[in-house]
C-alpha positions in Angstrom: 0.0 0.0 0.0 1.4 3.4 -1.0 2.0 6.3 1.4 -1.0 8.5 2.2 -1.3 12.0 1.0 -1.9 13.4 4.5 -0.9 12.5 8.0 -3.2 13.9 10.7 -1.4 14.1 14.1 -3.4 14.3 17.3 -1.7 14.8 20.7 -3.8 14.3 23.8 -3.5 13.9 27.6 -6.5 13.3 29.9 -9.0 14.8 27.6 -11.6 12.2 26.5 -14.1 14.8 25.4 -11.6 16.6 23.2 -10.3 13.3 21.6 -13.9 12.3 20.9 -14.6 15.7 19.2 -11.5 15.4 17.0 -12.4 11.8 16.1 -15.9 12.7 15.3 -14.7 15.4 12.8 -12.5 12.9 11.1 -15.4 10.5 10.8 -17.5 13.0 8.8 -14.9 13.5 6.1 -16.0 12.5 2.7 -12.3 11.9 1.8 -10.7 9.3 4.0 -7.3 8.9 2.3 -5.4 10.1 5.4 -3.6 8.3 8.2 -4.4 9.3 11.8 -1.6 9.2 14.3 -2.4 9.7 18.0 0.3 10.5 20.6 -1.0 10.2 24.1 1.0 11.7 27.0 0.2 8.9 29.5 -3.5 9.6 30.1 -5.8 7.8 32.6 -7.7 4.9 30.9 -10.9 7.0 30.3 -9.2 9.0 27.5 -8.1 6.1 25.3 -11.3 4.3 26.0 -12.9 6.7 23.6 -11.1 4.8 20.8 -12.9 1.6 21.7 -16.3 3.0 20.6 -17.4 2.9 17.0 -15.6 5.4 14.8 -12.2 6.0 13.2 -9.2 4.0 14.6 -5.7 5.6 14.5 -3.2 3.8 12.3 -0.6 4.5 14.9 -1.1 5.0 18.7 1.6 5.6 21.2 0.8 6.2 24.9 3.5 7.1 27.4 4.3 9.9 29.9 6.2 12.7 28.1 7.2 16.3 28.4 4.1 17.8 26.9 2.4 18.2 23.5 5.5 19.0 21.5 7.1 15.8 22.6 4.1 13.9 21.3 4.1 15.8 18.0 7.8 14.8 17.5 7.1 11.2 18.2 4.3 11.2 15.6 6.2 13.1 13.0 9.0 10.5 13.2 6.7 7.8 12.0 4.3 9.8 9.7 4.3 8.7 6.1 2.0 11.3 4.5 3.2 13.9 2.0 1.7 16.6 4.2 1.3 16.9 8.0 -1.7 18.4 9.9 -1.6 18.9 13.7 -5.2 18.5 14.9 -4.8 18.3 18.6 -7.5 16.8 20.9 -10.4 19.2 20.9 -9.6 20.7 17.5 -11.9 19.7 14.7 -12.2 20.2 11.0 -14.7 22.8 9.9 -17.0 20.4 7.9 -17.0 17.1 6.2 -15.8 18.4 2.9 -12.8 20.4 4.0 -10.1 17.7 3.4 -11.6 17.0 -0.1 -11.5 20.7 -0.8 -7.9 21.0 0.2 -6.8 18.3 -2.2 -7.3 20.5 -5.2 -4.8 23.0 -3.7 -2.2 20.3 -2.9 -1.9 19.5 -6.6 0.3 22.6 -6.8 2.6 21.0 -4.3 3.0 24.0 -1.9 5.4 23.7 1.0 2.8 25.2 3.3 -0.9 25.5 2.9 -3.0 27.3 5.5 -6.3 29.1 6.1 -8.7 30.6 8.6 -10.0 29.1 11.9 -13.1 29.3 14.0 -12.6 30.4 17.6 -14.5 31.8 20.5 -12.7 35.0 21.6 -14.1 34.7 25.0 -17.7 36.1 24.8 -19.3 32.8 23.9 -19.8 33.6 20.2 -18.0 31.4 17.6 -16.3 33.7 15.1 -14.0 33.4 12.1 -10.4 34.3 12.9 -8.7 35.2 9.7 -5.2 34.0 9.1 -2.4 36.5 8.6 -0.2 36.7 5.5 2.8 34.6 6.2 5.1 37.6 5.8 3.6 38.9 9.1 4.8 35.7 10.9 7.3 37.8 12.8 4.3 39.0 14.9 2.9 35.6 15.6 1.6 32.4 14.1 0.0 33.1 10.7 -2.8 30.7 11.6 -3.6 28.2 14.3 -1.7 25.0 14.0 -4.9 23.1 13.2 -5.3 25.2 10.0 -1.8 24.6 8.6 -0.6 21.8 6.3 3.2 21.3 6.2 5.0 19.4 3.4 6.6 16.5 5.2 9.9 16.7 3.2 10.2 20.4 4.1 10.2 19.7 7.8 11.7 16.2 7.9 14.7 17.3 9.8 12.9 19.8 12.1 11.6 19.0 15.5 9.6 20.9 18.1 11.9 22.7 20.4 11.3 21.1 23.8 12.7 24.2 25.5 9.4 25.9 24.9 6.2 24.9 26.7 3.8 27.0 24.8 5.3 28.4 21.6 7.2 25.5 20.2 4.9 25.3 17.2 5.7 29.0 16.5 9.5 28.2 16.3 8.7 25.2 14.1 6.5 27.2 11.7 9.0 30.0 11.4 11.8 27.6 10.6 9.5 25.9 8.0 8.6 29.3 6.4 12.3 30.3 6.2 13.0 27.4 3.9 9.6 27.2 2.1 9.6 27.9 -1.6 5.8 28.1 -2.1 3.1 29.0 0.4 -0.6 29.1 -0.3 -3.0 31.1 2.0 -6.6 30.1 1.5 -9.4 32.6 2.1 -11.5 30.0 3.8 -12.0 28.3 7.2 -10.1 25.1 7.7 -10.6 24.1 11.4 -12.2 24.9 14.7 -9.6 25.8 17.3 -10.4 24.2 20.7 -10.8 26.7 23.5 -9.0 26.4 26.9 -5.7 25.1 25.6 -2.2 25.7 27.0 -1.7 28.8 24.9 -4.8 30.4 26.4 -4.2 29.3 29.9 -0.5 30.4 29.9 -0.7 33.4 27.5 2.0 35.4 29.4 4.5 32.6 29.1 3.6 32.2 25.5 4.4 35.8 24.8 7.7 35.6 26.6 8.6 32.5 24.6 7.7 34.2 21.3 10.0 37.1 22.3 12.9 34.6 22.6 12.0 32.9 19.3 12.0 36.1 17.4 15.6 36.5 18.5 16.8 33.0 17.9 15.0 32.2 14.7 14.4 35.5 13.0 17.2 37.6 14.6 14.8 40.4 15.4 16.4 43.1 17.5 15.4 43.5 21.1 13.7 46.9 20.6 11.4 45.6 17.8 10.8 42.3 19.6 9.9 44.2 22.8 7.5 46.5 20.9 5.7 43.4 19.5 5.6 41.9 23.0 4.0 45.1 24.4 1.5 45.2 21.6 0.5 41.6 22.3 0.0 42.5 26.0 -2.2 45.4 25.1 -4.3 43.1 22.8 -4.5 40.5 25.7 -5.8 43.2 28.1 -8.4 44.3 25.6 -9.5 40.7 25.1 -9.8 40.2 28.9 -11.8 43.5 29.4 -14.0 43.3 26.3 -13.9 40.1 24.3 -16.5 41.5 21.9 -14.3 44.6 21.4 -11.3 42.4 20.7 -13.3 40.3 18.3 -14.3 43.4 16.4 -10.6 44.2 15.8 -9.2 40.7 15.2 -12.1 38.5 14.0 -14.1 38.7 10.8 -17.6 38.0 12.2 -19.8 35.2 13.6 -19.5 31.8 12.1 -22.4 30.8 9.9 
């Protein structure tokens, strides 16, 4: 049997509801030519018991205590066979049953990265479209949520998530991929629903500090510029905390629908 076109990597730890939601979104896909890899961080039995109910079964499952989600991503990347990689963590879900089939037509151009918009609740209980940024603005932050980015596997074959970062390892990984990418496609459409309440939301301050370090180490941004970006992100976080709807008006496109 030939290698699949797409490897979908899911990391999980003690989140049966999130794993079930991700699995359900895979079950609805009209195109099923992907492989599903699940890296579990040593969950209690209830989480992996989800996989014993009717539904998709991962082609690869590894469960062991690890250092966090980036360690799980690395383990799965090491065995992935697909031409492209998609990190759909537990709780993340694809936007609808046709999205993977729709993405196939864009993969015929063989881009190094392909990404689009996400659905997210900014904090006021309303699901909205969060537009991706142009990849040239990646010095500010991730151009899109990880669940809305497809990476060509050969482009990142020798890259790994930096375990020195708890929150922003995927940012360093994406910047490194962009630096070597020859072709990047940004789609004006929603790809995935980003799960609320993840590490990046719970530890936002640490994430901003890690991004500051990454701008230095990966992009070589000077301290003054990196500090200004850090300050701007803090202001945005304060606005989001005080008025999620006001933040959504600035950063989001509108309610999902």
